[in-house]
C-alpha positions in Angstrom: 294.9 -230.2 -14.2 294.8 -232.4 -17.4 292.9 -235.5 -17.8 289.7 -236.3 -15.6 288.1 -233.7 -13.3 289.0 -233.9 -9.7 286.2 -235.0 -7.9 285.5 -235.9 -4.1 285.1 -239.4 -2.9 281.3 -239.2 -2.6 280.9 -238.2 -6.3 283.2 -240.9 -7.5 280.8 -243.4 -6.0 277.7 -241.8 -7.3 279.1 -241.9 -10.9 278.8 -245.6 -10.7 275.3 -245.1 -10.3 274.3 -241.9 -11.8 274.8 -239.9 -14.6 272.6 -237.6 -17.3 273.6 -235.6 -20.1 272.6 -232.3 -21.8 273.8 -229.8 -24.4 273.1 -227.3 -26.4 273.7 -226.7 -30.1 277.3 -225.2 -31.1 278.7 -224.6 -34.3 281.6 -227.0 -34.0 278.8 -229.6 -33.4 277.1 -232.3 -36.0 273.7 -230.4 -35.3 272.1 -231.8 -38.5 272.1 -235.6 -37.4 271.5 -234.7 -33.9 268.1 -233.2 -35.1 267.3 -236.1 -36.9 267.8 -238.5 -33.9 265.9 -236.1 -31.4 263.0 -236.2 -33.9 262.8 -239.8 -34.1 263.1 -240.0 -30.3 260.1 -240.2 -27.8 259.7 -237.3 -25.6 262.0 -236.8 -22.9 260.4 -238.2 -19.5 260.5 -235.6 -16.8 260.2 -237.4 -13.5 259.6 -235.9 -10.1 260.5 -238.1 -7.3 259.3 -237.4 -3.9 261.5 -239.4 -1.1 260.5 -237.4 1.9 257.1 -236.5 3.6 256.1 -233.0 4.6 257.0 -234.3 8.4 260.4 -235.0 7.6 260.5 -238.8 7.4 260.9 -241.1 4.3 258.1 -241.9 2.3 256.6 -245.2 1.7 259.2 -247.6 -0.5 262.2 -245.7 0.3 265.3 -246.7 2.9 267.3 -244.7 4.6 271.0 -245.1 5.5 272.7 -243.2 8.6 276.0 -241.3 8.1 278.0 -239.1 9.8 279.8 -236.0 8.6 277.6 -232.9 9.2 276.3 -230.6 6.7 275.5 -227.0 6.7 272.1 -225.9 5.5 271.9 -222.7 7.3 272.0 -220.5 4.2 268.8 -220.9 1.8 270.5 -222.9 -1.5 267.7 -224.1 -3.1 268.4 -227.5 -5.0 268.4 -226.9 -8.7 265.9 -229.8 -9.3 263.4 -229.0 -6.5 260.1 -228.5 -7.4 258.6 -227.8 -4.1 259.8 -225.4 -1.0 262.5 -226.3 1.6 264.6 -228.7 -0.6 268.1 -227.6 -0.3 271.9 -228.2 -1.4 273.5 -228.2 1.8 277.5 -227.8 2.1 280.4 -228.8 1.9 280.3 -230.0 -1.7 282.5 -232.8 -0.9 278.8 -234.5 0.8 277.3 -234.2 -2.5 274.1 -233.4 -0.7 272.6 -232.0 -3.8 268.9 -232.6 -2.5 268.3 -232.5 1.4 264.8 -232.1 3.5 264.8 -231.1 7.2 264.5 -234.8 9.0 261.9 -235.5 11.8 264.9 -236.2 13.6 266.4 -233.3 15.7 269.0 -232.0 14.0 269.4 -234.0 11.0 268.5 -233.9 7.1 267.3 -236.5 4.8 269.3 -236.2 1.7 269.3 -237.9 -1.9 272.3 -238.5 -3.9 270.6 -240.4 -6.6 267.0 -239.6 -7.2 266.6 -242.5 -9.4 267.0 -244.8 -6.6 265.2 -245.8 -3.2 268.1 -244.7 -0.8 268.1 -241.4 1.2 271.1 -240.6 4.1 270.4 -239.1 6.8 273.3 -236.6 7.6 273.7 -234.6 10.9 273.1 -231.0 10.6 275.1 -228.0 12.0 272.7 -225.0 12.8 269.4 -224.4 11.5 267.8 -225.6 8.4 267.1 -222.1 6.5 263.7 -222.1 4.8 264.2 -221.9 0.9 262.0 -220.7 -1.8 262.5 -222.7 -5.8 265.1 -221.2 -7.9 264.2 -219.2 -10.8 262.5 -221.5 -14.0 265.2 -220.7 -16.2 267.9 -222.2 -13.7 266.0 -224.9 -12.8 267.8 -228.2 -13.6 267.4 -232.0 -13.5 269.7 -233.7 -10.7 270.0 -236.6 -13.0 269.8 -237.0 -16.4 269.9 -240.3 -18.9 270.5 -239.9 -22.1 269.3 -241.4 -25.3 272.6 -243.4 -25.4 271.9 -244.9 -22.1 275.0 -242.8 -20.1 273.6 -241.6 -16.8 275.1 -237.9 -15.8 274.9 -236.3 -12.2 274.6 -232.7 -11.6 277.6 -231.0 -10.7 278.2 -229.6 -7.1 281.2 -227.7 -7.1 284.8 -229.4 -7.5 287.6 -228.4 -9.6 286.7 -229.2 -13.5 288.6 -228.5 -16.7 288.0 -225.7 -19.4 286.3 -226.6 -22.8 289.3 -225.6 -25.1 286.7 -224.6 -28.0 285.0 -222.5 -25.7 286.9 -221.0 -22.9 283.9 -219.6 -21.2 281.7 -223.0 -21.0 281.7 -224.8 -17.9 281.0 -228.6 -17.2 277.5 -229.2 -15.3 277.0 -232.9 -15.1 279.4 -236.0 -15.2 278.6 -239.0 -16.7 278.9 -242.6 -15.6 281.2 -243.6 -18.5 283.9 -241.7 -16.2 285.2 -240.2 -19.3 282.4 -237.3 -20.5 280.8 -234.5 -19.2 278.0 -232.2 -19.9 279.0 -228.8 -21.1 277.2 -225.6 -21.1 277.8 -221.9 -22.5 278.0 -219.2 -19.5 274.4 -218.1 -18.3 272.9 -220.9 -20.3 269.4 -221.7 -18.9 269.3 -225.3 -17.3 272.5 -226.2 -16.7 273.1 -226.1 -20.7 269.9 -228.6 -21.2 267.9 -227.7 -24.5 264.2 -227.9 -23.9 263.0 -225.9 -26.6 261.7 -229.2 -28.2 259.9 -231.9 -26.9 263.2 -234.1 -27.0 265.7 -232.5 -24.9 269.1 -232.2 -25.8 272.7 -231.8 -24.4 276.3 -231.4 -25.4 279.0 -233.9 -24.2 282.6 -233.5 -24.5 285.5 -235.5 -22.5 286.1 -233.9 -19.3 290.1 -233.0 -20.7 288.1 -230.5 -22.6 290.4 -230.9 -25.6 287.8 -232.8 -27.9 284.8 -231.8 -30.0 281.2 -231.5 -28.4 278.6 -233.9 -29.3 274.7 -233.2 -29.0 272.9 -235.8 -27.6 269.4 -236.4 -26.5 268.0 -236.7 -22.8 265.6 -240.0 -22.3 265.0 -239.3 -18.9 265.4 -235.9 -16.4 264.9 -236.5 -12.7 263.6 -233.8 -10.3 262.8 -234.0 -6.6 259.8 -232.8 -4.7 258.1 -233.6 -0.9 255.6 -236.3 -0.5 252.3 -235.0 0.4 
């Protein structure tokens, strides 16, 4: 398809409140000015949000919204932004259950869709909640990014996305809340395409259409999740 990416209703709703971008330096990017901007920017803030306790209840200060629509967490699919074990990405992707904990309430999970908020979602769970480890260090990626220009970009969870015309092997990894741009990553690049080689992380963004040039942007904040002890 052309134009905007086809995303689920849940993800579309998320774009109104989330967003963060990341990028790698490419030959068709104005890298000199980007590096100059990064040199003058404060270091990227790496935030770990811990909304759920070890016993499976909401941590103090977090509120829970109960929803229908069961999710499947029987496969140990570790959340890309988790820093503790047993935090999973559950299916289907339409649920946007990007980080879920086994809830104290039987047959339910507690999930965050926006780690910068104080909201959690209680969803029914089919089957068991599989024990999960951590993704490999090179594959760890924030669930949410706040870019230097203020855009908020939410991590991708499946869906049909366009390809990047100038780089057919690249793919979109985050959708930004201007509802126009995405973060793009080279195939097999670490951290979903986030360049973490300096204190100020950078990403490359371009419109969903994939027809325009990449732009290097700094990352102001990067949100990860953990379990509250």
